[in-house]
C-alpha positions in Angstrom: -3.5 -2.0 8.0 -4.1 0.8 9.7 -1.9 2.7 7.5 -4.8 2.1 4.7 -8.0 3.1 6.8 -6.1 6.2 8.1 -5.4 7.5 4.8 -7.0 11.4 5.2 -8.5 13.2 2.5 -5.5 15.8 2.6 -2.8 13.0 2.6 -3.0 12.3 -0.8 -1.3 15.2 -3.0 -2.3 15.2 -6.6 0.3 18.1 -8.2 3.5 16.3 -6.2 2.1 12.6 -6.7 3.0 12.0 -3.1 1.0 10.1 -0.8 1.5 11.0 3.3 1.5 8.3 5.0 0.8 8.2 9.5 2.8 4.4 10.3 3.9 2.8 14.1 4.8 5.7 16.5 2.8 8.7 14.4 5.6 8.7 12.4 4.6 10.2 8.9 6.5 8.9 5.9 6.1 10.4 1.3 5.2 7.5 -1.0 5.0 8.3 -5.2 1.4 7.7 -6.2 1.8 6.3 -9.8 0.3 8.3 -12.3 -2.6 5.6 -13.5 -3.4 5.6 -9.3 -3.2 8.8 -9.8 -6.3 8.9 -12.5 -7.9 6.4 -10.5 -8.0 8.7 -7.0 -9.1 11.3 -9.4 -12.0 10.1 -10.8 -12.8 9.0 -7.0 -13.1 11.6 -5.2 -14.7 13.7 -8.3 -17.5 11.1 -8.3 -18.7 8.4 -5.7 -16.8 9.7 -3.0 -17.7 13.5 -4.1 -21.6 12.1 -4.2 -21.5 10.3 -0.8 -23.2 11.2 1.7 -20.4 11.2 4.2 -18.6 12.9 1.3 -17.4 15.6 3.8 -15.3 13.3 5.9 -11.7 14.5 6.4 -11.1 10.0 5.7 -9.8 9.1 1.7 -12.3 5.5 1.9 -15.8 5.7 2.6 -18.3 2.8 3.3 -22.0 3.0 3.3 -22.7 3.6 6.7 -18.9 5.0 8.0 -16.9 8.0 7.4 -13.8 6.0 7.8 -13.5 2.3 6.3 -12.6 -0.1 9.2 -10.1 -3.4 9.5 -12.9 -5.7 8.8 -14.3 -3.8 5.9 -11.2 -3.9 4.4 -10.9 -7.8 5.1 -14.5 -8.7 3.6 -13.4 -7.1 0.6 -10.7 -8.7 0.1 -12.2 -12.3 0.6 -15.6 -11.1 -1.6 -13.0 -10.6 -4.7 -9.8 -13.1 -3.8 -12.9 -15.7 -3.6 -13.7 -14.8 -7.6 -10.6 -14.8 -8.1 -9.4 -18.2 -6.4 -6.9 -16.2 -4.7 -6.1 -15.4 -0.9 -5.6 -11.7 -0.6 -4.6 -9.9 3.0 -3.5 -6.9 3.1 0.1 -7.8 4.6 0.8 -9.6 1.7 0.1 -6.6 -0.5 3.3 -5.3 1.0 4.6 -7.9 1.2 5.2 -8.0 -2.7 5.6 -4.7 -2.8 8.7 -4.5 -1.1 9.5 -8.9 -2.5 9.0 -6.8 -6.0 11.0 -3.5 -5.5 13.9 -5.8 -4.3 13.9 -8.4 -7.6 13.8 -4.8 -9.9 17.0 -3.9 -7.6 15.9 -1.1 -5.8 18.3 -0.6 -3.1 17.4 -2.1 -0.2 17.6 1.2 2.0 15.3 2.9 -0.5 12.5 -0.3 -0.1 13.0 0.5 4.0 11.8 4.3 4.1 8.6 3.2 1.7 8.0 0.4 4.0 8.2 2.5 7.0 11.1 0.8 8.5 13.4 2.4 10.5 16.5 -0.1 10.5 17.2 -2.0 6.7 17.5 -5.0 9.3 13.8 -5.8 9.0 13.6 -5.0 5.8 16.0 -7.5 4.7 15.3 -9.8 7.9 11.1 -10.1 6.2 11.8 -9.4 2.8 14.4 -11.1 1.5 13.5 -14.5 0.4 16.3 -16.3 -1.2 14.9 -18.6 -3.6 16.5 -21.8 -4.9 16.2 -19.7 -8.4 17.6 -17.1 -7.0 20.5 -19.3 -6.2 20.9 -20.2 -9.3 20.2 -16.9 -11.1 24.1 -15.5 -9.2 25.9 -18.4 -9.6 25.4 -18.2 -13.9 26.4 -14.6 -13.5 29.9 -15.8 -12.0 
């Protein structure tokens, strides 16, 4: 979650549709931005954030009282919205879902590892390749 709360305005490049993420050990990686997210970020930057009293902050996500959103606030927001939707939302679940969906859609492990910021594909495989009973059945049906 520290990757999320530490995103700076300068890390967002809407021209090249990339987001620069600072991961563990201060390592940088670039993650592509979907066009729909570009529009949302642009709307946020030109509207709510521009009008915010702390709009000079270098950080992308602000709160009412701080120049940078913190982990506790993210967790509170996820709990609040999760309650409304009757689901449990946690930051790491989003990461897990992101990686799992990419793998299930056939994206190679190396690309998923790079997007996740893993130095080693073994880490990605260990945490995100969960072969379900259905996956095994589909594999057998391919024979």
